[in-house]
BAPATOR-662816 format. One record per residue (C-alpha): residue in one letter; x, y, z. Coordinates in pm, whole numbers. Layout:
BAPATOR-662816
{site "A" {X Y Z}}
...
This chain:
BAPATOR-662816
{site "M" {196 -369 348}}
{site "F" {595 -300 307}}
{site "A" {768 -273 -40}}
{site "R" {1113 -123 -109}}
{site "T" {1121 228 -260}}
{site "D" {1340 156 -528}}
{site "L" {986 -157 -613}}
{site "I" {805 136 -600}}
{site "R" {965 357 -812}}
{site "R" {1018 47 -1056}}
{site "I" {680 2 -1123}}
{site "G" {544 366 -1135}}
{site "G" {390 393 -772}}
{site "F" {51 383 -717}}
{site "D" {-186 446 -958}}
{site "E" {-395 780 -913}}
{site "D" {-620 771 -1138}}
{site "F" {-830 512 -789}}
{site "S" {-971 768 -586}}
{site "L" {-1085 514 -341}}
{site "Y" {-1019 145 -239}}
{site "G" {-803 -117 -469}}
{site "E" {-502 119 -500}}
{site "D" {-334 -138 -263}}
{site "R" {-462 -407 -429}}
{site "D" {-383 -270 -821}}
{site "L" {28 -199 -675}}
{site "C" {-12 -577 -574}}
{site "L" {-54 -690 -921}}
{site "S" {153 -410 -1118}}
{site "I" {437 -592 -826}}
{site "R" {345 -943 -953}}
{site "R" {395 -845 -1283}}
{site "A" {745 -677 -1283}}
{site "G" {875 -1012 -1205}}
{site "F" {850 -1002 -847}}
{site "R" {699 -1226 -565}}
{site "R" {530 -1171 -184}}
{site "A" {631 -1264 136}}
{site "R" {451 -1345 403}}
{site "R" {571 -1236 767}}
{site "E" {433 -1379 1061}}
{site "H" {466 -1232 1398}}
{site "T" {417 -891 1312}}
{site "W" {88 -612 1352}}
{site "E" {34 -275 1289}}
{site "M" {-88 19 1475}}
{site "R" {-401 186 1331}}
{site "F" {-446 577 1417}}
{site "E" {-771 599 1228}}
{site "R" {-979 719 1492}}
{site "V" {-772 980 1570}}
{site "F" {-712 1151 1218}}
{site "A" {-1158 1065 1176}}
{site "L" {-1119 1333 1422}}
{site "M" {-884 1581 1384}}
{site "N" {-1063 1615 960}}
{site "L" {-1441 1799 1191}}
{site "I" {-1228 1987 1403}}
């Protein structure tokens, strides 16, 4: 998920009351309520480093 910085600031960012999971969905709903719409990009990819970070926390 990508969003412009000014948009995130305008809606107040992520709701910190979410401790785990759901904060991204809530952010999307807040963006939609603010009158913006979603856009989908074809042919995009992402790289995740979750396993590396998980191992780093054990050290």
